[in-house]
Structures are given as C-alpha cells and as structure tokens.
C-alpha positions in Angstrom: -26.7 42.7 -161.8 -27.6 39.4 -160.0 -31.3 39.8 -161.8 -29.3 39.8 -165.1 -27.4 36.6 -164.2 -30.7 34.8 -163.1 -32.3 35.8 -166.5 -29.2 34.6 -168.5 -29.1 31.4 -166.9 -33.1 30.8 -167.4 -32.4 31.8 -171.1 -29.7 29.5 -171.6 -31.6 26.6 -170.2 -34.5 27.3 -172.5 -32.2 27.5 -175.5 -30.4 24.4 -174.6 -34.1 22.6 -174.6 -34.6 24.4 -177.8 -31.4 23.1 -179.4 -32.1 19.4 -178.0 -35.7 19.4 -179.5 -35.2 21.7 -182.7 -37.7 24.1 -181.3 -35.5 27.2 -180.7 -37.4 29.3 -183.2 -40.8 28.3 -181.8 -39.8 29.1 -178.2 -38.1 32.4 -179.5 -41.5 33.4 -180.9 -43.6 32.3 -177.8 -41.2 33.8 -175.3 -41.3 37.0 -177.2 -45.3 37.1 -177.3 -45.7 36.4 -173.5 -42.9 38.8 -172.5 -44.5 41.7 -174.8 -47.9 41.0 -173.5 -46.9 41.1 -169.7 -44.7 44.2 -170.4 -47.8 45.9 -172.2 -50.5 44.9 -169.8 -49.5 46.4 -166.4 -52.4 45.0 -164.6 -51.6 41.5 -165.8 -48.2 42.0 -164.7 -49.4 42.9 -161.4 -51.8 39.9 -161.1 -49.0 37.7 -162.1 -45.7 39.1 -159.9 -47.4 41.1 -157.0 -47.0 39.3 -153.9 -49.9 40.7 -152.2 -52.0 38.4 -154.4 -51.8 34.9 -153.2 -49.6 32.5 -155.1 -52.4 30.2 -156.0 -54.6 32.7 -157.7 -51.6 34.2 -159.7 -50.6 30.7 -160.8 -54.2 30.4 -162.1 -54.2 33.6 -164.0 -50.8 32.4 -165.6 -52.4 29.2 -166.4 -55.1 31.0 -168.0 -52.9 33.2 -170.0 -50.9 30.2 -171.4 -54.1 28.2 -172.3 -55.4 31.2 -174.1 -52.0 31.7 -176.0 -51.9 28.3 -177.0 -48.1 27.9 -176.1 -46.1 24.8 -176.4 -45.8 22.1 -173.5 -42.1 23.2 -173.0 -43.2 26.9 -172.8 -45.9 26.2 -170.7 -43.7 24.2 -168.3 -40.9 26.8 -168.5 -43.2 29.7 -167.6 -44.7 27.7 -164.8 -41.1 26.8 -163.5 -40.2 30.7 -163.7 -43.3 31.4 -161.7 -42.6 28.8 -159.0 -39.1 30.0 -158.7 -40.5 33.7 -158.1 -38.7 34.9 -161.3 -41.8 35.8 -163.6 -40.8 39.6 -162.8 -37.7 38.9 -165.1 -39.4 37.7 -167.9 -38.5 40.7 -170.0 -34.7 40.1 -169.3 -35.1 36.5 -169.9 -36.6 37.3 -173.2 -34.0 39.6 -174.1 -31.3 37.3 -173.4 -33.0 34.5 -175.1 -33.5 36.5 -178.2 -29.9 37.4 -178.4 -28.7 33.5 -177.8 -31.1 32.3 -180.2 -30.0 35.0 -182.9 -26.4 33.8 -182.1 -27.1 30.1 -182.9 -28.3 31.3 -186.2 -25.5 33.6 -186.9 -27.7 36.9 -186.8 -26.6 40.0 -185.1 -28.9 42.7 -184.2 -27.5 46.2 -184.8 -29.1 49.8 -184.4 -28.6 52.3 -187.0 -29.2 56.0 -186.2 -28.9 58.7 -188.8 -29.7 62.5 -188.9 -31.7 62.2 -191.8 -33.8 59.5 -193.6 -31.7 56.9 -195.6 -32.8 55.5 -199.0 -33.3 51.8 -198.9 -30.1 51.3 -200.9 -28.1 53.1 -198.5 -29.5 51.0 -195.7 -28.8 47.8 -197.6 -25.2 49.0 -198.4 -24.7 49.4 -194.7 -26.2 46.3 -193.7 -24.2 44.4 -196.2 -20.9 46.1 -195.1 -21.8 45.2 -191.3 -22.6 41.8 -192.4 -19.2 41.4 -194.1 -17.4 43.0 -191.1 -19.0 40.7 -188.5 -19.5 37.4 -190.5 -23.2 37.4 -189.4 -26.5 38.1 -191.0 -27.5 41.7 -189.5 -31.0 42.7 -188.7 -31.1 46.5 -188.4 -33.2 48.6 -186.6 -33.3 52.1 -188.0 -33.9 55.3 -186.1 -33.6 59.1 -186.9 -31.9 61.6 -184.8 -31.8 65.3 -186.1 -29.3 66.3 -183.2 -26.5 64.4 -185.0 -26.4 67.2 -187.7 -25.2 64.6 -190.3 -23.6 61.1 -190.6 -24.6 57.9 -188.8 -24.0 56.0 -185.7 -24.3 52.2 -185.6 -24.1 49.7 -182.5 -23.7 46.1 -182.7 -23.6 44.7 -179.2 -20.6 46.6 -177.3 -19.2 47.8 -180.7 -20.2 51.5 -181.7 -19.2 53.0 -185.0 -19.8 56.7 -184.6 -19.4 58.6 -188.0 -21.8 61.5 -186.8 -20.7 65.3 -187.3 -21.8 65.9 -184.0 -19.3 63.3 -182.4 -16.7 64.9 -184.8 -17.4 68.5 -183.8 -17.2 67.5 -180.1 -13.8 65.8 -180.9 -12.4 68.8 -182.6 -13.7 70.9 -179.7 -11.7 68.9 -177.2 -8.6 68.7 -179.3 -8.7 72.6 -179.4 -9.1 72.7 -175.8 -6.0 70.8 -175.2 -4.1 73.0 -177.8 -3.6 70.1 -180.5 -3.9 71.5 -184.0 -6.9 70.0 -185.9 
C-alpha cells in the first residue's frame, strides 16, 4: 500500500509541473512510452532496478534510454529523480496514476465494457454516450469479450460496476432461492 502512495505522490508532482508548463499531454505520452518499454523489456528493467548492479552503471543505462527516446527535459529530470530516490521500480504504478490524473484533468474517464458476444459499433457508441451522460465525462471504452457471461454486459468505471450479465442475474436468483425468497 505504501508503494501506491509513493507512486501517487510522484504522479501528482509531475502533473503539477505539466499544469504549470502546459505539457500535461506530452508528459502523459512520454511517461507511458518509457513505462511500457521497461515493462516489456525485462532485461532492461533488471539493468535499471536490480541493486546487484552498481548505481552508476544503472544510471548510465537510464540516461542512454532517455537519450534514445528523445524525451523532454522535464521527463529526463523526472526519471533521473525517480531513479535517484530508488523508485524506478514503481514506474508502472506512477504511470497508471499519472494517466488517470491527466485524464481527469481533461474530463476523460476510462471504462471497460465486457460483453458475452461481439457488439455492433452502434451499440458500443450508444453505451459510451450513455456512460458519458451519466458521468458527465468523455468516456474512453476498452472492450473485451467473455462468453462465460452467457449474455448481457458488465461495465466498470473506476469503482462503479454496472453488471447486467445474465450470469450474475442467475447467480442472484440462485441466492434468493437458497434464502427461500420468491423470485
């Protein structure tokens, strides 16, 4: 839990800088690129965070990656600070928090939509519009399919879960029957 608090603190600090200099979106894209690279390339991650390698060598690797990625001065300084504080291992969590905070700043909410079957683009758009009206935010939907739902959809926006799946309805009916309630 402490790790998440640390990640949130770094993400908020970077967001404040982005608000001041108007580069929130640039930092969002850069941070996402570096976090995805480190997550994807496990040997790079080890070269950057494994304490068995000396700090000077690990810093050189980071500086080389930053240079090759052509990152902004602020992102360069931010990543070096995160490294110096021994927090580079949290870059994935820092990125997640930063993405959410930057989206909130723009009035964007990310939601997931899980359906039992493939939905038409019109149906997806209607759901997106409905969620947008309900939340007052522009919704970015991540769509997945799960045949075990039998039918219906499950939508998640942050902590809010809207479960209209047949599977859940059947489970609720079963629980009601077990308790002796009429359905």
